[in-house]
C-alpha positions in Angstrom: 20.9 8.9 19.4 19.5 12.4 19.0 16.8 12.2 16.3 17.2 11.3 12.6 20.1 12.4 10.4 18.0 13.9 7.7 20.7 14.6 5.2 22.1 11.0 5.5 18.7 9.4 4.9 17.7 11.8 2.2 20.8 10.8 0.2 20.2 7.1 0.9 16.5 7.1 -0.2 17.0 9.3 -3.3 19.9 7.0 -4.4 17.8 3.9 -3.9 14.7 5.3 -5.6 16.4 6.8 -8.6 19.5 4.6 -8.9 18.2 1.1 -8.1 14.4 0.7 -8.0 12.8 2.9 -10.7 15.5 2.1 -13.4 14.6 -1.6 -13.0 10.9 -1.1 -13.8 11.7 1.3 -16.6 14.1 -1.1 -18.2 12.1 -4.3 -17.8 8.4 -3.8 -17.3 7.2 -1.6 -20.1 5.3 -3.4 -22.8 5.9 -1.1 -25.8 4.1 -3.5 -28.2 0.8 -4.0 -26.4 0.8 -1.3 -23.8 0.8 -1.5 -20.0 3.4 -3.2 -17.9 4.8 -6.7 -17.4 4.2 -7.6 -13.7 5.9 -10.9 -13.5 9.7 -10.2 -13.6 12.4 -12.6 -12.6 15.5 -11.6 -10.6 17.2 -10.1 -13.6 14.1 -8.6 -15.0 13.2 -11.4 -17.4 9.5 -11.8 -18.1 8.4 -15.2 -16.8 4.6 -14.7 -17.3 2.9 -12.2 -19.5 -0.3 -12.0 -17.4 -1.0 -8.4 -16.4 -2.6 -7.8 -13.0 -4.8 -4.8 -13.2 -4.4 -3.6 -9.6 -0.6 -3.6 -10.2 -1.1 -1.8 -13.5 -3.0 0.9 -11.7 -0.4 1.2 -9.0 2.3 1.6 -11.5 0.4 4.3 -13.4 0.0 6.1 -10.1 3.6 5.7 -9.2 5.0 7.2 -12.4 2.4 9.9 -12.5 3.3 10.8 -8.9 7.0 10.9 -9.6 6.4 13.2 -12.6 4.0 15.4 -10.7 5.9 15.9 -7.5 9.6 15.0 -7.9 10.9 15.8 -11.4 9.4 16.4 -14.8 11.2 13.6 -16.4 9.8 12.7 -19.9 10.5 9.0 -19.4 8.2 9.0 -16.3 5.5 10.8 -18.2 5.7 8.4 -21.1 5.7 5.3 -18.7 2.6 6.7 -17.0 0.9 7.3 -20.4 1.7 3.7 -21.5 0.0 2.2 -18.5 -2.9 4.7 -18.5 -3.8 4.0 -22.1 -3.8 0.2 -21.4 -6.0 0.3 -18.3 -8.5 2.6 -20.0 -8.6 0.4 -23.0 -8.5 -3.0 -21.3 -9.2 -2.6 -17.6 -13.0 -2.4 -17.3 -15.8 -4.6 -18.6 -19.1 -3.4 -20.0 -20.7 -3.7 -16.5 -18.1 -1.4 -15.0 -16.0 -3.9 -13.0 -12.2 -3.7 -13.2 -10.6 -7.1 -14.1 -8.1 -8.6 -11.7 -6.0 -9.9 -14.5 -5.8 -9.8 -18.3 -3.5 -11.4 -20.9 -0.7 -9.6 -22.6 -2.9 -8.1 -25.2 -5.5 -7.1 -22.7 -8.1 -9.8 -23.0 -9.8 -10.5 -19.6 -8.7 -13.5 -17.6 -10.1 -13.2 -14.0 -12.2 -10.9 -11.9 -12.6 -10.8 -8.1 -15.5 -10.4 -5.7 -13.5 -7.7 -4.1 -13.2 -4.0 -5.1 -9.5 -3.5 -4.7 -8.8 -3.5 -8.5 -11.3 -0.7 -8.8 -9.5 1.2 -5.9 -6.2 1.3 -7.7 -7.8 2.0 -11.1 -9.4 5.0 -9.4 -6.1 6.0 -7.8 -4.3 5.8 -11.1 -6.8 7.9 -12.9 -6.8 10.5 -10.2 -3.0 11.1 -10.3 -2.9 10.8 -14.1 -5.5 13.5 -14.3 -3.2 15.8 -12.4 -0.4 15.0 -14.9 -2.6 16.0 -17.9 -5.0 18.5 -16.3 -7.9 16.6 -17.9 -10.9 16.9 -15.5 -12.9 14.2 -17.3 -10.3 11.7 -16.2 -10.7 12.9 -12.6 -14.5 12.6 -13.0 -14.2 8.9 -14.0 -11.8 8.3 -11.0 -14.4 9.8 -8.6 -17.2 7.8 -10.2 -15.3 4.5 -9.7 -14.5 5.4 -6.1 -18.1 6.2 -5.4 -19.0 2.8 -6.7 -16.4 1.2 -4.4 -18.1 2.9 -1.5 -21.5 1.5 -2.6 -20.0 -2.0 -2.8 -18.5 -1.7 0.7 -21.9 -0.9 2.0 -23.5 -3.8 0.1 -20.9 -6.5 -0.6 -23.7 -8.7 -2.2 -23.6 -6.4 -5.1 -20.2 -7.8 -5.9 -21.7 -11.3 -6.2 -20.6 -12.5 -2.8 -23.1 -15.0 -1.5 -24.5 -14.4 1.9 -24.5 -17.7 3.7 -26.5 -18.7 6.8 -23.7 -19.1 9.2 -21.7 -16.2 8.0 -20.8 -13.6 10.7 -20.9 -9.9 9.8 -17.4 -8.6 9.9 -15.3 -5.5 9.1 -11.9 -6.0 7.5 -9.4 -3.3 8.2 -8.6 -3.0 4.5 -11.9 -1.4 3.7 -11.8 1.7 5.9 -8.1 2.0 5.4 -8.2 2.1 1.6 -11.3 4.3 1.6 -9.6 6.8 3.9 -6.5 6.8 1.6 -8.6 7.5 -1.5 -10.8 10.1 0.1 -7.8 11.9 1.4 -6.2 11.9 -2.0 -9.3 13.3 -3.6 -9.5 15.9 -0.9 -5.9 17.0 -1.3 -6.7 19.3 -4.3 -10.5 19.9 -4.0 -12.9 21.2 -1.4 -12.1 19.4 1.9 -15.6 19.7 3.2 -16.9 17.6 0.3 -14.9 14.6 1.5 -15.2 15.0 5.3 -18.1 12.6 5.7 -16.3 9.7 4.1 -13.0 10.6 5.8 -14.6 10.7 9.3 -16.5 7.5 8.7 -13.3 5.8 7.6 -11.5 7.0 10.7 -14.3 5.6 12.9 -14.1 2.3 11.0 -10.4 2.1 11.6 -10.7 2.9 15.3 -13.1 0.0 15.7 -10.2 -2.3 15.0 -8.1 -0.9 17.9 -8.2 -2.7 21.2 -6.7 -0.4 23.9 -6.8 -3.0 26.7 -4.6 -5.3 24.7 -2.6 -2.7 22.7 -3.5 -4.5 19.5 -5.1 -3.7 16.1 -7.2 -6.6 14.9 -7.5 -7.3 11.2 -11.1 -8.5 11.4 -13.7 -7.4 13.9 -17.5 -7.3 14.1 -19.2 -4.2 12.7 -19.5 -2.7 16.2 -15.8 -3.4 17.0 -16.3 -6.4 19.2 -14.1 -9.4 18.7 -14.9 -12.3 16.4 -14.5 -15.9 17.4 -11.9 -18.2 16.1 -8.6 -17.7 14.2 -10.2 -15.1 11.9 -11.1 -13.0 14.8 -7.6 -13.3 16.4 -5.7 -12.5 13.2 -3.0 -9.7 13.4 -1.2 -8.3 10.4 1.5 -5.9 11.9 2.5 -4.4 8.6 -1.0 -3.6 7.6 -1.8 -2.0 10.9 1.4 0.1 10.8 0.6 1.2 7.3 -2.9 2.3 8.4 -1.2 4.2 11.3 0.7 6.4 9.0 -2.4 7.0 6.9 -4.0 8.3 10.0 -1.0 10.6 10.7 -1.2 12.1 7.2 -4.9 12.6 7.4 -4.7 14.0 10.9 -2.2 16.6 9.7 -4.5 17.7 6.9 -7.4 17.9 9.3 -5.3 19.6 12.0 -6.7 16.9 14.3 -4.1 16.0 16.9 -6.2 13.0 18.2 -6.2 11.4 14.7 -2.5 11.9 14.5 -2.0 10.4 18.0 -4.2 7.4 17.1 -1.9 6.8 14.1 1.2 7.0 16.3 -0.4 4.6 18.8 -1.2 2.0 16.1 2.3 2.1 14.9 3.8 1.7 18.4 1.5 -1.1 19.4 1.9 -3.3 16.3 5.7 -2.8 16.0 6.1 -3.9 19.6 3.9 -6.9 18.9 5.2 -7.7 15.4 9.0 -7.4 15.8 10.8 -10.7 15.8 13.1 -10.3 18.8 15.0 -13.5 17.9 15.8 -12.8 14.2 14.7 -9.3 13.5 12.1 -8.1 11.1 8.4 -8.0 11.2 6.3 -11.1 11.2 3.7 -11.3 8.4 0.9 -12.6 10.5 0.3 -13.3 14.2 -2.5 -14.8 16.3 -3.6 -12.6 19.2 -4.1 -15.7 21.4 -0.6 -17.0 20.9 -1.6 -19.9 18.7 0.2 -20.6 15.4 -1.5 -18.6 12.7 -3.3 -20.7 10.1 -1.5 -18.8 7.3 1.5 -20.9 6.5 3.6 -17.9 5.6 3.1 -16.2 9.0 6.8 -16.2 10.1 8.1 -14.9 6.8 9.5 -11.4 6.4 7.9 -9.6 3.4 9.1 -6.4 1.7 6.0 -4.3 2.0 5.5 -4.3 5.8 9.1 -3.1 6.2 8.7 -0.4 3.6 5.5 0.8 5.4 7.1 0.7 8.8 10.2 2.7 7.8 8.0 5.5 6.6 5.6 5.1 9.5 8.4 5.7 12.1 9.7 8.6 10.1 6.3 10.2 10.1 5.8 9.4 13.8 9.2 11.0 14.7 8.3 14.1 12.6 5.1 14.5 14.7 6.4 13.7 18.1 10.2 14.2 18.1 10.3 11.1 20.3 13.6 9.4 19.9 12.0 6.0 20.4 10.6 6.5 17.0 13.9 7.6 15.6 15.6 4.4 17.1 12.9 2.1 15.6 13.3 3.9 12.2 17.0 3.2 12.2 16.5 -0.4 13.3 14.1 -1.0 10.4 16.4 0.8 7.9 19.4 -1.3 9.0 17.4 -4.6 8.9 15.7 -3.8 5.6 18.6 -2.4 3.6 20.8 -5.3 4.6 18.4 -7.9 3.2 15.9 -6.8 0.7 17.8 -4.8 -2.0 19.4 -6.8 -4.8 22.7 -5.1 -5.6 23.4 -7.5 -8.4 20.3 -7.0 -10.5 18.4 -4.1 -9.1 15.1 -3.7 -7.2 14.3 -5.7 -4.1 13.6 -9.3 -3.1 10.0 -9.6 -1.8 10.0 -12.7 0.4 12.4 -13.8 3.1 12.3 -16.7 5.5 12.2 -16.0 9.2 16.0 -15.8 9.4 16.1 -13.2 6.6 17.1 -15.3 3.6 15.3 -14.8 0.2 12.8 -17.6 -0.6 11.7 -16.2 -3.9 14.0 -14.7 -6.5 11.5 -12.8 -8.6 11.1 -9.1 -8.4 7.5 -8.9 -9.6 4.5 -11.2 -9.3 0.8 -11.1 -8.9 1.1 -9.3 -5.6 4.5 -7.5 -5.9 4.8 -4.7 -8.4 6.1 -1.2 -8.8 4.5 0.3 -5.7 5.5 -0.3 -2.1 9.2 0.1 -2.5 9.2 3.2 -4.7 6.2 4.7 -2.8 7.9 4.5 0.6 11.1 5.9 -0.9 9.3 8.8 -2.6 7.3 9.5 0.6 10.5 9.5 2.7 12.3 11.8 0.3 9.4 14.3 0.2 9.1 14.2 4.0 12.8 14.7 4.6 13.0 17.5 2.1 10.2 19.3 3.9 11.7 18.9 7.4 
């Protein structure tokens, strides 16, 4: 195979995004009575739980804002973004500044986490929505929340996490990864030099998770990059590392730093080779670097989001390298993913398959699956292919 058929995949991804995925969320998720979005949607879009998860609310505001800002000026996308934005501004944060993890249908708080990820996606939503409106005060709040996230990452005890006597200092890949993504987004339309310190520190944090001798990216390491003992220290999440890899590629392009790009390509190659299920196809959810059974019971399942991230990752890797290995892996992933995850009967995608590729859960939205990974990867791929 000589490269990627750009016209073929541009048609495929645009049709899937605009004909199957986004229409599902527009039809079923908008809560016109109370604001915001229903997250918990059954196979046919029926609401099975009216709990609203704030990190998914933020992701959906971002998604509709991004589509409106960069793809087409469709009024229904603008209105959907506004519906979610008004809700998260009204109901998303408590008096102390924390963003709730979940609220009820009307917006009354239900739960809060000792993690900053709800704040991350609140910040991301406000940043993109500020571009839709041109309102700099919205952007200022987005930046204020992001700076608070950075402070919590430096001092997790401020989130209320107890520091216990036997606890080992650790770095989770999610922290430098999401910090890099946010900083890069803020830098995309502002003075790059203002964001370089956090961007470079995030890149250093990600690199500490890379183990060149083993060709692996560990999910959890000690702050100096050394390995942690036990199953926590051996944990691998192929999809997460591959997603981080394409983040590095995009940031490296902005910085014109070929080594950052190369590190991103390397992460993608390592973890696809490790994570691909040669017996049944698809990417394992979790693996143990020592060859033991992972303690996560769902480890052999095939989830929607790692496959979304890997498709775009190999498209980005091929764009940077013209290496046909990346084109071949891109096609392998597209063939596997589009044969199993999209629901042609009711729209959108199944999220959870067993190892053999059969759906285990029929719902289209839940506490951890919303209007984000599927449409984001499709939008990213469309934009990348249009620019090639």
